[in-house]
C-alpha positions as CSV (number, residue, x, y, z in Angstrom):
1,X,14.0,2.4,-16.9
2,X,11.3,0.6,-14.8
3,X,10.2,1.9,-11.4
4,X,9.9,-0.9,-8.9
5,X,8.1,0.3,-5.7
6,X,10.0,-0.6,-2.6
7,X,8.0,-2.0,0.3
8,X,9.2,0.6,2.8
9,X,8.3,3.4,0.5
10,X,4.8,2.0,-0.1
11,X,4.3,1.5,3.6
12,X,5.1,5.2,4.2
13,X,2.5,6.2,1.5
14,X,-0.1,3.9,3.1
15,X,0.6,5.3,6.6
16,X,0.3,8.9,5.3
17,X,-3.0,8.2,3.6
18,X,-4.4,6.4,6.7
19,X,-3.5,9.5,8.7
20,X,-5.2,11.7,6.1
21,X,-8.4,9.5,6.3
22,X,-8.5,10.0,10.1
23,X,-6.5,7.2,11.7
24,X,-5.1,8.3,15.0
25,X,-1.3,8.6,15.1
26,X,-1.0,6.1,17.9
27,X,-2.8,3.4,16.0
28,X,-0.6,3.9,12.9
29,X,2.2,2.2,14.9
30,X,0.0,-0.9,15.1
31,X,-0.7,-1.3,11.4
32,X,-1.2,-4.9,10.4
33,X,0.4,-6.1,7.2
34,X,-0.3,-9.4,5.4
35,X,1.1,-10.7,2.1
36,X,-0.7,-12.8,-0.5
37,X,1.5,-15.2,-2.3
38,X,0.4,-17.4,-5.2
39,X,2.7,-20.0,-6.7
40,X,5.8,-18.4,-5.1
41,X,5.0,-14.8,-6.3
42,X,3.9,-11.9,-4.2
43,X,0.5,-10.9,-5.6
44,X,-0.7,-8.3,-3.0
45,X,0.0,-6.7,0.4
46,X,-2.8,-5.8,2.7
47,X,-2.5,-3.1,5.4
48,X,-5.1,-2.5,8.2
49,X,-5.4,0.3,10.7
50,X,-8.5,0.8,12.8
51,X,-11.5,0.1,10.5
52,X,-9.6,1.0,7.3
53,X,-7.8,-1.3,4.8
54,X,-5.4,-0.7,1.9
55,X,-4.4,-3.2,-0.7
56,X,-1.3,-3.0,-2.8
57,X,-1.8,-4.9,-6.0
58,X,1.9,-5.6,-6.8
59,X,1.4,-6.9,-10.3
60,X,-0.3,-3.6,-11.5
61,X,1.4,-1.2,-9.1
62,X,-1.6,0.4,-7.5
63,X,-2.8,0.8,-3.9
64,X,-6.5,1.0,-3.1
65,X,-7.9,2.3,0.2
66,X,-11.2,1.2,1.7
67,X,-13.3,2.4,4.7
68,X,-15.0,0.1,7.3
69,X,-18.0,-0.4,5.0
70,X,-15.8,-1.5,2.0
71,X,-16.3,1.8,0.1
72,X,-13.2,2.8,-1.9
73,X,-11.6,6.0,-0.6
74,X,-8.8,6.4,-3.0
75,X,-6.5,4.7,-5.5
76,X,-2.8,5.6,-6.0
77,X,-0.8,4.5,-9.0
78,X,2.6,3.8,-7.5
79,X,4.2,3.8,-10.9
80,X,3.4,7.5,-11.3
81,X,4.2,8.4,-7.6
82,X,7.6,6.8,-7.2
83,X,10.8,8.1,-8.7
84,X,12.4,5.5,-11.0
85,X,15.7,4.0,-9.7
86,X,18.1,1.9,-11.9
87,X,17.6,-1.8,-11.5
88,X,20.5,-4.3,-11.3
89,X,20.9,-6.3,-14.5
């Protein structure tokens, strides 16, 4: 069984990590989200709050977090974090 990360679940993880890295709770409600599409496929989602950025590389199932200077703060493997759910055939 394959675990497919759901967008809402990934968004919750990203918000929790931004808060952990010091983003103010009020600014979390204004998180910006962009999607990178290449040849009709979603390749990545980018999230921004204050001076921090997170990028979900959808093909490999990881989210990387960066500070304002571009230094990587953390990497989360979503395929290890998310409980597998059955996929429709």
